[in-house]
N, CA, C and O atoms as CSV, one atom per row, in Angstrom:
chain,resi,resn,atom,element,x,y,z
A,1,MET,N,N,100.833,57.538,88.402
A,1,MET,CA,C,99.886,58.701,88.221
A,1,MET,C,C,100.443,59.306,88.024
A,1,MET,O,O,101.482,59.460,88.665
A,2,ALA,N,N,99.894,60.494,86.370
A,2,ALA,CA,C,99.873,62.109,86.145
A,2,ALA,C,C,99.480,63.077,87.742
A,2,ALA,O,O,98.630,62.741,88.567
A,3,ALA,N,N,99.904,63.657,87.779
A,3,ALA,CA,C,99.634,64.937,88.313
A,3,ALA,C,C,98.380,65.839,88.247
A,3,ALA,O,O,98.267,66.484,87.205
A,4,ARG,N,N,97.602,65.963,89.006
A,4,ARG,CA,C,95.883,66.287,88.569
A,4,ARG,C,C,96.538,67.428,87.453
A,4,ARG,O,O,97.759,67.583,87.449
A,5,ARG,N,N,95.747,68.150,86.589
A,5,ARG,CA,C,96.029,69.408,85.304
A,5,ARG,C,C,94.684,70.134,86.193
A,5,ARG,O,O,93.575,69.603,86.260
A,6,ILE,N,N,95.090,71.613,86.926
A,6,ILE,CA,C,93.998,72.417,87.202
A,6,ILE,C,C,94.231,73.737,86.974
A,6,ILE,O,O,95.014,74.485,87.560
A,7,LEU,N,N,93.083,74.084,85.583
A,7,LEU,CA,C,93.513,75.448,85.209
A,7,LEU,C,C,92.649,76.005,86.091
A,7,LEU,O,O,91.485,75.623,86.205
A,8,VAL,N,N,93.603,77.725,87.332
A,8,VAL,CA,C,92.390,78.301,87.565
A,8,VAL,C,C,92.133,79.770,86.924
A,8,VAL,O,O,93.071,80.565,86.870
A,9,ILE,N,N,90.793,80.129,86.420
A,9,ILE,CA,C,90.566,81.427,85.672
A,9,ILE,C,C,90.085,82.659,87.063
A,9,ILE,O,O,89.075,82.527,87.753
A,10,GLU,N,N,90.907,83.585,87.171
A,10,GLU,CA,C,91.376,84.504,88.130
A,10,GLU,C,C,90.714,85.909,87.887
A,10,GLU,O,O,90.316,86.299,88.985
A,11,ASP,N,N,90.476,86.680,87.073
A,11,ASP,CA,C,90.952,88.235,86.981
A,11,ASP,C,C,92.018,88.847,88.396
A,11,ASP,O,O,92.910,89.658,88.147
A,12,GLU,N,N,91.853,88.494,89.412
A,12,GLU,CA,C,92.363,90.105,90.108
A,12,GLU,C,C,94.097,88.601,90.495
A,12,GLU,O,O,94.310,87.463,90.916
A,13,PRO,N,N,94.708,89.678,90.003
A,13,PRO,CA,C,96.563,89.023,90.205
A,13,PRO,C,C,96.868,88.704,91.430
A,13,PRO,O,O,97.919,88.062,91.427
A,14,GLY,N,N,96.374,88.875,92.649
A,14,GLY,CA,C,97.069,87.954,93.234
A,14,GLY,C,C,95.941,86.891,93.595
A,14,GLY,O,O,96.358,85.843,94.088
A,15,ALA,N,N,94.523,87.025,93.411
A,15,ALA,CA,C,93.937,85.507,94.174
A,15,ALA,C,C,93.867,84.249,92.790
A,15,ALA,O,O,93.304,83.172,92.600
A,16,ARG,N,N,95.164,85.507,91.750
A,16,ARG,CA,C,95.014,84.254,90.973
A,16,ARG,C,C,96.667,83.428,91.598
A,16,ARG,O,O,96.925,82.256,91.872
A,17,GLU,N,N,97.202,84.235,91.617
A,17,GLU,CA,C,98.850,84.283,91.989
A,17,GLU,C,C,98.529,82.986,93.250
A,17,GLU,O,O,98.269,81.803,93.033
A,18,ALA,N,N,98.618,83.484,94.188
A,18,ALA,CA,C,98.084,82.499,95.558
A,18,ALA,C,C,97.398,81.410,95.228
A,18,ALA,O,O,97.546,80.673,96.202
A,19,LEU,N,N,96.468,80.638,94.129
A,19,LEU,CA,C,95.510,80.136,93.752
A,19,LEU,C,C,96.970,79.049,93.151
A,19,LEU,O,O,97.334,77.918,93.473
A,20,GLU,N,N,97.312,79.705,92.510
A,20,GLU,CA,C,98.403,78.874,91.346
A,20,GLU,C,C,99.344,78.583,92.343
A,20,GLU,O,O,99.723,77.411,92.356
A,21,SER,N,N,99.940,79.527,93.389
A,21,SER,CA,C,101.146,78.940,93.959
A,21,SER,C,C,100.768,77.480,94.919
A,21,SER,O,O,101.365,76.420,95.109
A,22,LEU,N,N,100.210,77.726,95.120
A,22,LEU,CA,C,99.549,76.927,96.183
A,22,LEU,C,C,99.674,75.659,95.829
A,22,LEU,O,O,100.322,74.780,96.395
A,23,LEU,N,N,98.828,75.578,94.571
A,23,LEU,CA,C,98.242,74.203,94.473
A,23,LEU,C,C,99.447,73.727,93.063
A,23,LEU,O,O,99.057,73.186,92.028
A,24,SER,N,N,100.794,74.052,93.328
A,24,SER,CA,C,101.431,73.731,93.127
A,24,SER,C,C,102.279,73.594,93.719
A,24,SER,O,O,103.189,73.067,93.078
A,25,GLU,N,N,102.613,73.894,95.138
A,25,GLU,CA,C,102.351,73.497,96.381
A,25,GLU,C,C,102.159,72.234,96.047
A,25,GLU,O,O,103.030,71.417,95.749
A,26,GLU,N,N,101.188,72.100,96.091
A,26,GLU,CA,C,100.477,70.873,96.303
A,26,GLU,C,C,100.956,69.376,96.108
A,26,GLU,O,O,100.890,68.294,96.690
A,27,GLY,N,N,101.520,69.984,94.856
A,27,GLY,CA,C,101.595,68.696,93.464
A,27,GLY,C,C,100.706,68.679,92.302
A,27,GLY,O,O,100.283,67.763,91.596
A,28,TYR,N,N,100.576,69.690,92.300
A,28,TYR,CA,C,99.146,69.948,90.677
A,28,TYR,C,C,99.947,71.126,89.129
A,28,TYR,O,O,100.553,72.193,89.024
A,29,THR,N,N,99.455,70.111,88.300
A,29,THR,CA,C,100.540,70.898,87.489
A,29,THR,C,C,99.421,71.985,87.252
A,29,THR,O,O,98.362,71.688,86.700
A,30,VAL,N,N,99.620,72.878,87.563
A,30,VAL,CA,C,99.422,74.272,87.025
A,30,VAL,C,C,98.905,75.485,85.835
A,30,VAL,O,O,99.865,76.158,85.460
A,31,THR,N,N,97.951,75.766,85.368
A,31,THR,CA,C,98.481,77.495,84.628
A,31,THR,C,C,96.953,78.427,85.098
A,31,THR,O,O,95.945,77.958,85.627
A,32,SER,N,N,97.180,79.644,84.755
A,32,SER,CA,C,95.937,80.253,84.843
A,32,SER,C,C,95.499,81.259,84.024
A,32,SER,O,O,96.295,81.663,83.176
A,33,ALA,N,N,94.071,81.910,84.108
A,33,ALA,CA,C,93.685,82.431,83.035
A,33,ALA,C,C,93.301,83.584,83.413
A,33,ALA,O,O,92.338,83.429,84.164
A,34,GLU,N,N,93.715,85.350,83.202
A,34,GLU,CA,C,92.783,86.084,83.823
A,34,GLU,C,C,91.233,86.562,83.147
A,34,GLU,O,O,90.374,87.393,83.440
A,35,SER,N,N,91.410,85.609,82.163
A,35,SER,CA,C,89.173,86.368,81.888
A,35,SER,C,C,88.895,84.749,80.858
A,35,SER,O,O,89.488,83.851,80.261
A,36,GLY,N,N,87.215,85.388,81.325
A,36,GLY,CA,C,86.911,83.811,80.215
A,36,GLY,C,C,87.440,83.636,79.789
A,36,GLY,O,O,88.327,82.945,80.289
A,37,GLU,N,N,87.579,84.084,78.167
A,37,GLU,CA,C,87.380,83.820,77.062
A,37,GLU,C,C,89.580,83.041,76.851
A,37,GLU,O,O,90.058,82.312,75.982
A,38,SER,N,N,90.134,83.588,77.892
A,38,SER,CA,C,91.263,82.887,78.157
A,38,SER,C,C,91.649,82.161,78.440
A,38,SER,O,O,92.634,81.619,77.938
A,39,GLY,N,N,90.649,81.605,79.983
A,39,GLY,CA,C,90.464,80.682,80.038
A,39,GLY,C,C,90.590,79.408,78.820
A,39,GLY,O,O,91.311,78.476,78.461
A,40,LEU,N,N,89.510,80.024,78.548
A,40,LEU,CA,C,88.558,78.881,77.133
A,40,LEU,C,C,89.729,78.704,75.888
A,40,LEU,O,O,89.598,77.944,74.928
A,41,ARG,N,N,90.950,79.632,76.159
A,41,ARG,CA,C,91.215,78.537,75.075
A,41,ARG,C,C,92.983,78.559,75.597
A,41,ARG,O,O,93.874,78.494,74.750
A,42,ARG,N,N,93.259,78.650,76.964
A,42,ARG,CA,C,93.083,77.656,77.936
A,42,ARG,C,C,93.372,76.019,77.783
A,42,ARG,O,O,94.132,75.054,77.697
A,43,LEU,N,N,92.094,76.601,77.829
A,43,LEU,CA,C,90.953,74.544,78.209
A,43,LEU,C,C,91.607,74.017,77.139
A,43,LEU,O,O,92.028,72.909,77.469
A,44,THR,N,N,91.975,74.353,75.702
A,44,THR,CA,C,92.487,73.709,73.935
A,44,THR,C,C,93.643,72.808,74.490
A,44,THR,O,O,93.839,71.593,74.489
A,45,GLU,N,N,94.503,74.169,75.083
A,45,GLU,CA,C,95.755,73.411,74.946
A,45,GLU,C,C,96.285,73.353,76.035
A,45,GLU,O,O,97.483,73.147,75.837
A,46,PHE,N,N,95.934,73.461,77.777
A,46,PHE,CA,C,96.626,72.545,78.973
A,46,PHE,C,C,95.651,71.644,79.015
A,46,PHE,O,O,95.808,70.851,79.943
A,47,ASP,N,N,94.532,71.427,78.250
A,47,ASP,CA,C,93.763,69.911,78.931
A,47,ASP,C,C,93.872,69.283,80.516
A,47,ASP,O,O,94.341,68.270,81.034
A,48,PRO,N,N,93.069,70.650,81.014
A,48,PRO,CA,C,93.186,70.174,82.545
A,48,PRO,C,C,92.089,69.127,83.542
A,48,PRO,O,O,90.905,69.463,83.530
A,49,ASP,N,N,92.257,68.587,83.908
A,49,ASP,CA,C,91.100,68.019,84.918
A,49,ASP,C,C,90.758,68.512,85.645
A,49,ASP,O,O,90.139,67.822,86.456
A,50,THR,N,N,90.844,69.772,85.908
A,50,THR,CA,C,89.376,70.520,87.573
A,50,THR,C,C,89.776,71.994,86.821
A,50,THR,O,O,90.878,72.392,86.444
A,51,VAL,N,N,88.443,72.644,86.753
A,51,VAL,CA,C,88.361,73.574,86.783
A,51,VAL,C,C,88.321,74.880,87.637
A,51,VAL,O,O,87.196,75.368,87.735
A,52,VAL,N,N,89.199,75.454,88.190
A,52,VAL,CA,C,89.265,76.459,90.145
A,52,VAL,C,C,88.491,78.061,88.435
A,52,VAL,O,O,88.883,78.624,87.413
A,53,CYS,N,N,87.396,77.964,89.263
A,53,CYS,CA,C,86.735,79.293,88.841
A,53,CYS,C,C,86.047,80.540,89.394
A,53,CYS,O,O,85.059,80.464,90.124
A,54,ASP,N,N,86.702,81.883,88.955
A,54,ASP,CA,C,85.511,83.338,90.089
A,54,ASP,C,C,84.720,82.955,88.990
A,54,ASP,O,O,84.821,82.513,87.846
A,55,PHE,N,N,83.678,83.404,90.037
A,55,PHE,CA,C,82.564,83.592,88.841
A,55,PHE,C,C,81.964,84.664,88.420
A,55,PHE,O,O,80.854,84.677,87.887
A,56,TYR,N,N,83.416,86.640,88.865
A,56,TYR,CA,C,82.794,87.911,88.284
A,56,TYR,C,C,84.594,87.592,87.464
A,56,TYR,O,O,85.690,87.253,87.909
A,57,LEU,N,N,84.185,87.848,86.457
A,57,LEU,CA,C,84.902,87.797,84.874
A,57,LEU,C,C,85.487,89.224,84.545
A,57,LEU,O,O,84.452,89.820,84.841
A,58,PRO,N,N,86.090,89.936,84.275
A,58,PRO,CA,C,85.627,90.967,82.913
A,58,PRO,C,C,84.805,90.494,82.165
A,58,PRO,O,O,83.613,90.643,82.433
A,59,ASP,N,N,85.103,89.974,81.315
A,59,ASP,CA,C,84.914,89.579,79.660
A,59,ASP,C,C,82.859,88.075,79.967
A,59,ASP,O,O,82.071,87.966,79.028
A,60,THR,N,N,82.670,87.496,80.990
A,60,THR,CA,C,81.639,87.058,80.700
A,60,THR,C,C,81.737,86.158,82.473
A,60,THR,O,O,82.813,86.217,83.067
A,61,ASP,N,N,80.851,85.598,82.954
A,61,ASP,CA,C,80.930,85.347,84.445
A,61,ASP,C,C,81.433,83.869,84.522
A,61,ASP,O,O,81.953,83.418,83.502
A,62,GLY,N,N,81.346,83.174,85.476
A,62,GLY,CA,C,81.414,81.402,85.374
A,62,GLY,C,C,80.690,80.628,85.259
A,62,GLY,O,O,80.802,79.404,85.184
A,63,LEU,N,N,79.777,81.350,85.230
A,63,LEU,CA,C,78.452,79.636,84.527
A,63,LEU,C,C,78.331,80.108,82.738
A,63,LEU,O,O,77.562,79.512,81.984
A,64,GLN,N,N,78.912,80.854,82.436
A,64,GLN,CA,C,78.844,80.601,81.250
A,64,GLN,C,C,80.427,80.102,80.645
A,64,GLN,O,O,80.744,79.431,79.663
A,65,VAL,N,N,81.322,80.847,81.851
A,65,VAL,CA,C,82.139,79.580,81.407
A,65,VAL,C,C,82.557,78.085,81.714
A,65,VAL,O,O,83.382,77.356,81.165
A,66,LEU,N,N,81.704,77.884,82.776
A,66,LEU,CA,C,81.376,76.309,83.292
A,66,LEU,C,C,80.498,76.175,81.821
A,66,LEU,O,O,81.020,75.632,80.848
A,67,ARG,N,N,78.834,76.840,81.764
A,67,ARG,CA,C,78.776,75.945,80.203
A,67,ARG,C,C,79.244,75.458,78.870
A,67,ARG,O,O,78.985,74.404,78.290
A,68,ARG,N,N,80.389,76.999,78.332
A,68,ARG,CA,C,81.202,76.701,77.456
A,68,ARG,C,C,82.007,75.207,77.751
A,68,ARG,O,O,81.875,74.161,77.115
A,69,VAL,N,N,82.822,75.458,78.849
A,69,VAL,CA,C,83.766,73.910,79.073
A,69,VAL,C,C,83.365,72.627,79.341
A,69,VAL,O,O,84.234,71.754,79.348
A,70,ARG,N,N,81.971,72.272,79.610
A,70,ARG,CA,C,80.834,71.166,80.097
A,70,ARG,C,C,80.559,70.993,78.358
A,70,ARG,O,O,80.124,69.895,78.010
A,71,SER,N,N,80.837,72.204,77.099
A,71,SER,CA,C,80.217,71.350,76.403
A,71,SER,C,C,81.370,70.872,75.648
A,71,SER,O,O,81.132,70.078,74.738
A,72,GLU,N,N,82.849,71.295,75.917
A,72,GLU,CA,C,83.964,70.534,74.659
A,72,GLU,C,C,84.746,69.430,75.993
A,72,GLU,O,O,85.286,68.435,75.510
A,73,LYS,N,N,84.829,69.547,77.549
A,73,LYS,CA,C,85.264,68.342,78.237
A,73,LYS,C,C,84.221,68.431,79.364
A,73,LYS,O,O,83.298,69.160,79.728
A,74,GLU,N,N,85.200,66.696,79.915
A,74,GLU,CA,C,83.989,66.601,81.111
A,74,GLU,C,C,85.480,67.082,81.987
A,74,GLU,O,O,86.575,66.704,81.570
A,75,VAL,N,N,85.356,67.910,83.172
A,75,VAL,CA,C,86.477,68.464,84.692
A,75,VAL,C,C,85.514,68.241,84.958
A,75,VAL,O,O,84.473,68.096,84.317
A,76,THR,N,N,85.977,68.146,86.786
A,76,THR,CA,C,85.371,68.640,87.929
A,76,THR,C,C,85.753,70.241,87.889
A,76,THR,O,O,86.903,70.652,87.742
A,77,PHE,N,N,84.733,70.970,88.026
A,77,PHE,CA,C,84.644,72.226,87.477
A,77,PHE,C,C,84.414,72.573,89.375
A,77,PHE,O,O,83.815,71.822,90.144
A,78,ILE,N,N,85.030,73.800,89.720
A,78,ILE,CA,C,85.017,74.629,91.065
A,78,ILE,C,C,84.765,76.180,91.013
A,78,ILE,O,O,85.710,76.960,91.124
A,79,VAL,N,N,83.445,76.620,90.840
A,79,VAL,CA,C,83.660,78.074,91.176
A,79,VAL,C,C,83.563,78.488,92.432
A,79,VAL,O,O,82.804,77.965,93.248
A,80,ILE,N,N,84.558,79.751,92.751
A,80,ILE,CA,C,84.501,80.538,93.852
A,80,ILE,C,C,84.502,82.072,93.223
A,80,ILE,O,O,84.961,82.496,92.162
A,81,THR,N,N,83.463,83.053,94.834
A,81,THR,CA,C,83.086,83.826,94.629
A,81,THR,C,C,83.069,84.419,95.395
A,81,THR,O,O,83.565,83.843,96.364
A,82,ALA,N,N,82.581,85.909,95.733
A,82,ALA,CA,C,82.553,86.817,96.799
A,82,ALA,C,C,81.265,87.181,96.979
A,82,ALA,O,O,80.961,87.928,97.910
A,83,GLY,N,N,80.023,86.525,95.797
A,83,GLY,CA,C,78.434,86.736,95.619
A,83,GLY,C,C,78.060,86.543,94.602
A,83,GLY,O,O,78.522,87.523,94.016
A,84,CYS,N,N,77.547,86.000,93.892
A,84,CYS,CA,C,77.224,85.487,92.894
A,84,CYS,C,C,75.865,86.099,91.936
A,84,CYS,O,O,75.442,85.470,90.966
A,85,GLY,N,N,75.381,87.186,92.309
A,85,GLY,CA,C,73.579,88.228,92.211
A,85,GLY,C,C,72.778,87.569,92.386
A,85,GLY,O,O,71.816,87.546,91.618
A,86,GLY,N,N,72.852,86.854,93.359
A,86,GLY,CA,C,71.291,86.259,93.736
A,86,GLY,C,C,70.981,84.919,93.835
A,86,GLY,O,O,71.787,84.031,93.560
A,87,ASP,N,N,70.071,84.766,94.142
A,87,ASP,CA,C,69.901,83.435,95.011
A,87,ASP,C,C,69.390,82.568,93.726
A,87,ASP,O,O,69.199,81.365,93.907
A,88,GLY,N,N,69.145,83.175,92.338
A,88,GLY,CA,C,68.374,81.480,91.418
A,88,GLY,C,C,69.534,82.039,90.763
A,88,GLY,O,O,70.233,81.056,91.008
A,89,VAL,N,N,70.516,82.993,89.975
A,89,VAL,CA,C,72.165,82.454,90.199
A,89,VAL,C,C,73.083,81.051,91.396
A,89,VAL,O,O,73.717,80.037,91.689
A,90,GLU,N,N,72.590,81.868,91.520
A,90,GLU,CA,C,73.111,80.325,93.105
A,90,GLU,C,C,73.179,79.108,92.590
A,90,GLU,O,O,73.896,78.230,92.111
A,91,ARG,N,N,71.226,79.726,93.160
A,91,ARG,CA,C,71.028,77.648,92.772
A,91,ARG,C,C,71.209,77.224,91.199
A,91,ARG,O,O,71.887,76.208,91.351
A,92,THR,N,N,71.099,77.307,90.325
A,92,THR,CA,C,72.358,77.187,89.342
A,92,THR,C,C,73.559,76.515,89.282
A,92,THR,O,O,74.131,75.497,88.893
A,93,LEU,N,N,73.666,77.564,89.848
A,93,LEU,CA,C,75.297,77.193,90.111
A,93,LEU,C,C,75.580,75.679,90.915
A,93,LEU,O,O,76.336,74.711,90.842
A,94,GLN,N,N,74.589,76.115,91.612
A,94,GLN,CA,C,75.092,75.169,92.766
A,94,GLN,C,C,74.108,73.451,91.778
A,94,GLN,O,O,73.877,72.521,92.550
A,95,ARG,N,N,73.781,73.292,90.664
A,95,ARG,CA,C,72.871,72.541,90.230
A,95,ARG,C,C,73.826,72.308,89.216
A,95,ARG,O,O,73.672,71.144,88.846
A,96,GLU,N,N,75.059,73.044,88.368
A,96,GLU,CA,C,75.720,72.823,87.134
A,96,GLU,C,C,77.233,72.737,87.964
A,96,GLU,O,O,78.145,72.005,87.579
A,97,ALA,N,N,77.304,73.466,88.958
A,97,ALA,CA,C,79.386,72.673,89.132
A,97,ALA,C,C,79.307,71.783,90.164
A,97,ALA,O,O,78.424,71.064,90.631
A,98,ASP,N,N,80.396,72.001,90.391
A,98,ASP,CA,C,80.128,70.410,91.377
A,98,ASP,C,C,80.555,71.037,92.694
A,98,ASP,O,O,80.616,70.150,93.545
A,99,PHE,N,N,80.810,71.993,93.086
A,99,PHE,CA,C,81.619,72.552,93.785
A,99,PHE,C,C,81.627,74.031,94.155
A,99,PHE,O,O,82.262,74.776,93.408
A,100,PHE,N,N,81.167,74.415,94.933
A,100,PHE,CA,C,81.052,76.363,95.985
A,100,PHE,C,C,81.692,76.531,96.104
A,100,PHE,O,O,82.275,75.464,95.911
A,101,PHE,N,N,82.681,77.502,96.464
A,101,PHE,CA,C,83.138,77.999,97.177
A,101,PHE,C,C,82.746,79.626,97.702
A,101,PHE,O,O,82.937,80.250,96.659
A,102,GLN,N,N,82.374,80.490,98.584
A,102,GLN,CA,C,82.787,81.346,99.297
A,102,GLN,C,C,83.915,81.861,98.986
A,102,GLN,O,O,84.871,81.131,99.248
A,103,LYS,N,N,84.268,83.301,98.313
A,103,LYS,CA,C,85.505,83.903,99.009
A,103,LYS,C,C,85.773,84.175,100.701
A,103,LYS,O,O,84.773,84.425,101.373
A,104,PRO,N,N,86.707,84.141,101.178
A,104,PRO,CA,C,87.657,83.908,101.428
A,104,PRO,C,C,87.642,82.366,100.834
A,104,PRO,O,O,86.968,81.836,101.717
A,105,VAL,N,N,87.841,81.691,100.240
A,105,VAL,CA,C,88.657,79.956,99.729
A,105,VAL,C,C,89.303,79.367,100.731
A,105,VAL,O,O,90.514,79.508,100.905
A,106,ASP,N,N,88.159,78.295,101.850
A,106,ASP,CA,C,88.483,77.945,103.098
A,106,ASP,C,C,89.803,76.494,102.046
A,106,ASP,O,O,89.689,75.340,101.632
A,107,LEU,N,N,90.498,77.182,102.065
A,107,LEU,CA,C,92.020,76.551,101.796
A,107,LEU,C,C,91.825,75.597,102.483
A,107,LEU,O,O,90.595,75.650,102.500
A,108,LYS,N,N,92.187,74.351,103.352
A,108,LYS,CA,C,91.606,73.553,103.492
A,108,LYS,C,C,90.551,72.332,103.194
A,108,LYS,O,O,90.845,71.137,103.205
A,109,ARG,N,N,88.680,73.142,102.804
A,109,ARG,CA,C,88.164,72.479,102.104
A,109,ARG,C,C,87.931,72.170,100.808
A,109,ARG,O,O,86.921,71.668,100.315
A,110,LEU,N,N,89.245,72.607,100.136
A,110,LEU,CA,C,89.686,73.452,98.407
A,110,LEU,C,C,91.070,71.518,98.697
A,110,LEU,O,O,91.211,70.463,98.078
A,111,ARG,N,N,91.555,72.009,99.682
A,111,ARG,CA,C,92.406,70.594,99.301
A,111,ARG,C,C,92.058,69.620,99.588
A,111,ARG,O,O,92.807,68.701,99.254
A,112,ASN,N,N,90.852,69.262,100.298
A,112,ASN,CA,C,90.231,68.068,99.995
A,112,ASN,C,C,89.885,67.817,99.268
A,112,ASN,O,O,90.230,66.768,98.723
A,113,VAL,N,N,89.013,68.585,98.803
A,113,VAL,CA,C,88.199,68.757,97.133
A,113,VAL,C,C,88.762,67.626,95.879
A,113,VAL,O,O,88.297,66.845,95.048
A,114,LEU,N,N,90.364,68.246,96.488
A,114,LEU,CA,C,91.464,68.189,95.175
A,114,LEU,C,C,91.191,66.006,95.438
A,114,LEU,O,O,90.893,64.985,94.818
A,115,GLN,N,N,91.503,66.413,96.523
A,115,GLN,CA,C,91.732,64.984,96.881
A,115,GLN,C,C,91.209,63.704,96.817
A,115,GLN,O,O,91.681,62.568,96.846
A,116,ARG,N,N,90.069,64.209,96.717
A,116,ARG,CA,C,89.140,62.616,96.561
A,116,ARG,C,C,89.688,62.187,95.146
A,116,ARG,O,O,90.295,62.984,94.430
A,117,ASP,N,N,89.425,60.801,94.763
A,117,ASP,CA,C,89.285,60.836,93.847
A,117,ASP,C,C,88.439,60.810,92.672
A,117,ASP,O,O,87.515,61.415,93.216
A,118,GLY,N,N,88.154,60.672,91.902
A,118,GLY,CA,C,87.152,60.202,90.333
A,118,GLY,C,C,86.419,61.744,90.440
A,118,GLY,O,O,86.772,62.403,91.418
A,119,ARG,N,N,85.659,62.224,89.732
A,119,ARG,CA,C,84.897,63.664,89.350
A,119,ARG,C,C,83.085,63.132,90.430
A,119,ARG,O,O,82.159,62.326,90.340
A,120,PRO,N,N,83.687,64.562,91.575
A,120,PRO,CA,C,83.178,64.191,91.821
A,120,PRO,C,C,81.119,64.600,91.108
A,120,PRO,O,O,81.031,63.793,90.183
A,121,ARG,N,N,79.869,65.300,91.165
A,121,ARG,CA,C,79.009,65.528,90.571
A,121,ARG,C,C,78.488,66.010,91.802
A,121,ARG,O,O,78.238,67.164,91.455
A,122,ALA,N,N,78.048,65.925,93.344
A,122,ALA,CA,C,77.348,66.991,94.538
A,122,ALA,C,C,78.123,67.414,95.247
A,122,ALA,O,O,79.047,67.104,95.998
A,123,LEU,N,N,77.472,68.356,94.800
A,123,LEU,CA,C,77.851,70.000,95.031
A,123,LEU,C,C,78.705,70.370,96.988
A,123,LEU,O,O,77.833,70.683,97.799
A,124,ALA,N,N,79.647,70.342,97.371
A,124,ALA,CA,C,80.335,70.997,98.268
A,124,ALA,C,C,79.607,72.349,99.117
A,124,ALA,O,O,80.243,73.360,99.416
A,125,HIS,N,N,78.376,72.166,99.379
A,125,HIS,CA,C,78.036,74.148,100.038
A,125,HIS,C,C,78.775,74.645,100.839
A,125,HIS,O,O,78.801,73.918,101.832
A,126,PRO,N,N,79.414,75.517,100.958
A,126,PRO,CA,C,79.777,76.642,101.535
A,126,PRO,C,C,79.658,76.429,103.163
A,126,PRO,O,O,78.541,76.215,103.635
A,127,ALA,N,N,80.814,76.487,104.022
A,127,ALA,CA,C,80.274,76.432,105.759
A,127,ALA,C,C,79.940,77.607,105.911
A,127,ALA,O,O,79.501,77.988,106.997
């Protein structure tokens, strides 16, 4: 079985590099992007199984990226954020994203989510 392909969309270089490194060490094939638009271009080029996307990006937000990704491809979509601008936005993410993590990301929970078989549609709430 081929390694799961993961696209990380994160504008903060340190966080992006850390996620990319961690996921690569776990055996996943990983690429990353620093903005929503560059992430959407990578989506076509890289053909990921999973997208890990920061909510706040310099050119858009994670909800817009999620909706555009889902209009093109069925993937597991994980949103990570330090805060997402209110209960309404958070509730929408909880309905539309597969998983939602508050920063700092609990790496053990992220590993567990990624090791599951299939593409779950039940949201994992932050602890």
